[in-house]
Short mmCIF file of the C-alpha atoms (twelve columns), coordinates in Angstrom:
data_MODEL
# 
_entry.id   MODEL 
# 
loop_
_atom_site.group_PDB 
_atom_site.id 
_atom_site.type_symbol 
_atom_site.label_atom_id 
_atom_site.label_alt_id 
_atom_site.label_comp_id 
_atom_site.label_asym_id 
_atom_site.label_seq_id 
_atom_site.Cartn_x 
_atom_site.Cartn_y 
_atom_site.Cartn_z 
_atom_site.pdbx_PDB_model_num 
ATOM 1   C CA . MET A 1   -8.233  -24.188 18.935 1 
ATOM 2   C CA . SER A 2   -10.989 -24.322 16.985 1 
ATOM 3   C CA . LYS A 3   -11.392 -20.358 16.822 1 
ATOM 4   C CA . LYS A 4   -10.939 -19.573 13.501 1 
ATOM 5   C CA . ILE A 5   -11.265 -15.733 12.029 1 
ATOM 6   C CA . VAL A 6   -12.184 -15.434 8.149  1 
ATOM 7   C CA . VAL A 7   -12.032 -12.115 5.729  1 
ATOM 8   C CA . ASP A 8   -14.096 -11.943 3.080  1 
ATOM 9   C CA . VAL A 9   -12.598 -8.939  1.140  1 
ATOM 10  C CA . ALA A 10  -15.543 -9.361  -1.370 1 
ATOM 11  C CA . ALA A 11  -18.093 -9.028  0.997  1 
ATOM 12  C CA . GLN A 12  -16.222 -6.426  2.968  1 
ATOM 13  C CA . THR A 13  -16.765 -8.455  6.583  1 
ATOM 14  C CA . LEU A 14  -14.893 -10.492 9.246  1 
ATOM 15  C CA . MET A 15  -16.392 -13.463 10.789 1 
ATOM 16  C CA . LEU A 16  -15.457 -15.265 14.139 1 
ATOM 17  C CA . LEU A 17  -16.189 -18.826 14.048 1 
ATOM 18  C CA . ASP A 18  -15.705 -21.374 16.844 1 
ATOM 19  C CA . GLY A 19  -16.097 -24.564 14.722 1 
ATOM 20  C CA . SER A 20  -18.839 -24.059 12.437 1 
ATOM 21  C CA . ARG A 21  -21.005 -21.700 14.993 1 
ATOM 22  C CA . LEU A 22  -20.742 -17.923 14.003 1 
ATOM 23  C CA . LEU A 23  -19.489 -15.935 17.358 1 
ATOM 24  C CA . GLY A 24  -19.145 -12.502 15.457 1 
ATOM 25  C CA . ARG A 25  -19.443 -10.810 11.892 1 
ATOM 26  C CA . TYR A 26  -18.524 -7.146  11.509 1 
ATOM 27  C CA . LEU A 27  -17.862 -4.856  8.931  1 
ATOM 28  C CA . VAL A 28  -14.593 -4.003  7.848  1 
ATOM 29  C CA . SER A 29  -12.115 -1.888  5.608  1 
ATOM 30  C CA . THR A 30  -9.314  -3.963  3.536  1 
ATOM 31  C CA . GLY A 31  -7.444  -2.906  0.506  1 
ATOM 32  C CA . LEU A 32  -7.801  0.423   -1.308 1 
ATOM 33  C CA . ASN A 33  -5.707  -1.241  -3.829 1 
ATOM 34  C CA . GLY A 34  -7.438  -4.542  -3.786 1 
ATOM 35  C CA . VAL A 35  -5.925  -7.528  -3.352 1 
ATOM 36  C CA . GLY A 36  -2.496  -8.908  -3.557 1 
ATOM 37  C CA . GLU A 37  0.700   -10.219 -1.890 1 
ATOM 38  C CA . GLN A 38  3.123   -7.721  -3.171 1 
ATOM 39  C CA . SER A 39  5.275   -5.936  -0.610 1 
ATOM 40  C CA . GLY A 40  4.711   -2.327  -1.153 1 
ATOM 41  C CA . SER A 41  1.259   -3.011  -3.539 1 
ATOM 42  C CA . GLY A 42  -0.858  -1.449  -0.720 1 
ATOM 43  C CA . CYS A 43  -3.032  -4.352  -1.295 1 
ATOM 44  C CA . THR A 44  -4.964  -6.924  1.692  1 
ATOM 45  C CA . PRO A 45  -3.067  -10.643 1.252  1 
ATOM 46  C CA . ARG A 46  -5.021  -13.523 0.305  1 
ATOM 47  C CA . GLY A 47  -4.566  -16.691 1.878  1 
ATOM 48  C CA . LEU A 48  -3.990  -18.876 5.241  1 
ATOM 49  C CA . HIS A 49  -2.453  -16.810 8.031  1 
ATOM 50  C CA . ARG A 50  -2.206  -16.715 11.756 1 
ATOM 51  C CA . VAL A 51  -2.645  -13.731 14.645 1 
ATOM 52  C CA . ARG A 52  1.494   -13.355 14.836 1 
ATOM 53  C CA . LEU A 53  1.128   -11.106 18.064 1 
ATOM 54  C CA . GLY A 54  -1.708  -9.189  19.352 1 
ATOM 55  C CA . ILE A 55  -0.874  -5.553  20.750 1 
ATOM 56  C CA . GLY A 56  -2.723  -3.375  23.166 1 
ATOM 57  C CA . ASP A 57  -4.463  -5.262  25.924 1 
ATOM 58  C CA . GLY A 58  -5.526  -3.172  28.099 1 
ATOM 59  C CA . CYS A 59  -4.798  0.198   26.562 1 
ATOM 60  C CA . PRO A 60  -7.541  2.730   26.486 1 
ATOM 61  C CA . VAL A 61  -9.644  2.932   23.505 1 
ATOM 62  C CA . GLY A 62  -8.176  5.000   21.021 1 
ATOM 63  C CA . THR A 63  -4.621  4.676   21.919 1 
ATOM 64  C CA . VAL A 64  -2.188  5.890   19.049 1 
ATOM 65  C CA . PHE A 65  0.194   3.409   18.156 1 
ATOM 66  C CA . ARG A 66  3.099   4.323   15.816 1 
ATOM 67  C CA . GLY A 67  5.783   1.129   15.444 1 
ATOM 68  C CA . ARG A 68  3.264   -1.130  17.266 1 
ATOM 69  C CA . ARG A 69  4.122   0.879   20.321 1 
ATOM 70  C CA . PRO A 70  1.804   3.321   22.032 1 
ATOM 71  C CA . THR A 71  2.513   6.742   21.564 1 
ATOM 72  C CA . GLY A 72  0.840   8.337   24.965 1 
ATOM 73  C CA . GLU A 73  -1.918  9.689   22.394 1 
ATOM 74  C CA . ILE A 74  -5.532  8.739   22.891 1 
ATOM 75  C CA . PHE A 75  -7.219  9.897   19.353 1 
ATOM 76  C CA . ASP A 76  -9.729  12.451  19.449 1 
ATOM 77  C CA . ASP A 77  -10.786 15.383  16.700 1 
ATOM 78  C CA . ALA A 78  -7.846  17.716  18.288 1 
ATOM 79  C CA . LEU A 79  -5.656  15.040  17.401 1 
ATOM 80  C CA . ALA A 80  -6.484  14.098  13.832 1 
ATOM 81  C CA . ALA A 81  -6.630  18.008  12.951 1 
ATOM 82  C CA . GLU A 82  -2.848  18.007  14.196 1 
ATOM 83  C CA . TYR A 83  -1.884  15.543  12.001 1 
ATOM 84  C CA . PRO A 84  -4.483  15.181  8.686  1 
ATOM 85  C CA . GLY A 85  -3.775  12.143  6.619  1 
ATOM 86  C CA . ARG A 86  -2.090  10.192  8.669  1 
ATOM 87  C CA . ASP A 87  -2.708  6.582   8.535  1 
ATOM 88  C CA . TRP A 88  -4.534  6.273   12.562 1 
ATOM 89  C CA . ILE A 89  -4.049  2.585   13.981 1 
ATOM 90  C CA . LEU A 90  -6.051  2.680   16.842 1 
ATOM 91  C CA . THR A 91  -6.591  1.029   20.073 1 
ATOM 92  C CA . ARG A 92  -5.833  -2.650  19.217 1 
ATOM 93  C CA . ILE A 93  -3.494  -4.562  16.607 1 
ATOM 94  C CA . LEU A 94  -3.297  -8.228  15.515 1 
ATOM 95  C CA . TRP A 95  -0.299  -8.554  13.822 1 
ATOM 96  C CA . LEU A 96  -0.227  -11.191 11.092 1 
ATOM 97  C CA . THR A 97  2.050   -13.368 9.513  1 
ATOM 98  C CA . GLY A 98  1.195   -15.515 6.493  1 
ATOM 99  C CA . CYS A 99  1.290   -19.312 6.579  1 
ATOM 100 C CA . GLU A 100 1.604   -20.050 2.820  1 
ATOM 101 C CA . SER A 101 5.157   -20.258 1.312  1 
ATOM 102 C CA . GLY A 102 5.520   -17.990 -1.501 1 
ATOM 103 C CA . ARG A 103 2.631   -16.786 -1.623 1 
ATOM 104 C CA . ASN A 104 2.445   -15.174 1.781  1 
ATOM 105 C CA . ARG A 105 5.283   -15.999 3.852  1 
ATOM 106 C CA . GLY A 106 8.650   -15.368 2.558  1 
ATOM 107 C CA . GLY A 107 10.669  -13.030 0.430  1 
ATOM 108 C CA . PRO A 108 8.693   -10.078 -1.510 1 
ATOM 109 C CA . VAL A 109 4.923   -11.351 -0.067 1 
ATOM 110 C CA . ASP A 110 5.909   -11.800 3.305  1 
ATOM 111 C CA . THR A 111 2.337   -10.822 5.413  1 
ATOM 112 C CA . LEU A 112 4.803   -10.356 8.800  1 
ATOM 113 C CA . ARG A 113 7.084   -8.301  7.058  1 
ATOM 114 C CA . ARG A 114 4.468   -5.995  5.065  1 
ATOM 115 C CA . PHE A 115 3.164   -5.385  8.427  1 
ATOM 116 C CA . ILE A 116 -0.317  -6.433  8.084  1 
ATOM 117 C CA . TYR A 117 -2.896  -5.976  10.896 1 
ATOM 118 C CA . ILE A 118 -6.435  -6.506  11.872 1 
ATOM 119 C CA . HIS A 119 -6.498  -2.669  13.786 1 
ATOM 120 C CA . GLY A 120 -8.862  -0.100  14.964 1 
ATOM 121 C CA . THR A 121 -9.345  3.079   12.825 1 
ATOM 122 C CA . PRO A 122 -11.274 6.858   13.182 1 
ATOM 123 C CA . TYR A 123 -15.082 6.528   13.619 1 
ATOM 124 C CA . TRP A 124 -15.317 8.794   9.873  1 
ATOM 125 C CA . GLU A 125 -13.508 5.848   8.065  1 
ATOM 126 C CA . PRO A 126 -15.797 4.163   6.404  1 
ATOM 127 C CA . MET A 127 -16.395 0.217   6.812  1 
ATOM 128 C CA . GLY A 128 -17.485 -1.892  4.052  1 
ATOM 129 C CA . GLU A 129 -15.292 -0.221  1.326  1 
ATOM 130 C CA . PRO A 130 -11.971 -0.903  0.597  1 
ATOM 131 C CA . ARG A 131 -9.869  2.104   2.176  1 
ATOM 132 C CA . SER A 132 -6.913  1.152   3.835  1 
ATOM 133 C CA . HIS A 133 -3.237  0.413   3.111  1 
ATOM 134 C CA . GLY A 134 -3.516  -3.130  3.198  1 
ATOM 135 C CA . CYS A 135 -4.179  -3.592  6.642  1 
ATOM 136 C CA . ILE A 136 -7.932  -4.761  7.690  1 
ATOM 137 C CA . ARG A 137 -9.626  -1.952  10.023 1 
ATOM 138 C CA . MET A 138 -12.121 -2.150  12.363 1 
ATOM 139 C CA . ARG A 139 -14.214 -0.526  14.367 1 
ATOM 140 C CA . ASP A 140 -13.074 0.255   17.756 1 
ATOM 141 C CA . PRO A 141 -15.675 -1.868  19.662 1 
ATOM 142 C CA . ASP A 142 -15.802 -4.555  17.315 1 
ATOM 143 C CA . LEU A 143 -11.841 -4.871  17.101 1 
ATOM 144 C CA . ILE A 144 -11.864 -5.129  21.370 1 
ATOM 145 C CA . ALA A 145 -14.449 -7.994  20.794 1 
ATOM 146 C CA . LEU A 146 -12.232 -10.101 18.585 1 
ATOM 147 C CA . PHE A 147 -9.208  -9.261  20.377 1 
ATOM 148 C CA . ASP A 148 -10.470 -10.922 23.434 1 
ATOM 149 C CA . GLN A 149 -11.406 -14.028 21.580 1 
ATOM 150 C CA . ALA A 150 -8.715  -14.575 18.938 1 
ATOM 151 C CA . PRO A 151 -5.097  -15.098 20.921 1 
ATOM 152 C CA . ARG A 152 -1.476  -15.726 19.331 1 
ATOM 153 C CA . GLY A 153 -1.915  -18.395 16.841 1 
ATOM 154 C CA . THR A 154 -5.480  -17.710 15.776 1 
ATOM 155 C CA . PRO A 155 -6.235  -18.994 12.368 1 
ATOM 156 C CA . VAL A 156 -6.911  -16.253 9.660  1 
ATOM 157 C CA . GLU A 157 -8.431  -17.010 6.156  1 
ATOM 158 C CA . ILE A 158 -8.588  -14.002 4.160  1 
ATOM 159 C CA . LEU A 159 -10.900 -14.581 0.885  1 
ATOM 160 C CA . GLY A 160 -9.839  -12.620 -2.207 1 
# 
């Protein structure tokens, strides 16, 4: 597999590469608390990762997920008003696992156990600035394009 995802936290961008060829470049939103690997920090973990699991293939745009399962809800303004302040995980999930023991894998720095995803977010959430709880947020159309090209095992490098 020559495809790779690179997240540049400083630039708030995600690139999908096939070797050295750029397939897509997207604005994202990473952790409001910056970069870091500790559980409970709200930070985006750095280093080498892989897509552990892709969740939501075939689900409608705006599908709401809780605990990585579709709730049966489709996100809209009325639902948002009913649950203000909810950290919305929408449309698709690429669940990441760390590849570097002691840095982002194992113990209190384990990316998988921290439930760090690349996922969709409401349309009003800004891209290009850190606002998440540690995940990498994307616009739904961008996420669907990425999801369809980033199967399980795709390398993900997060630069901080």
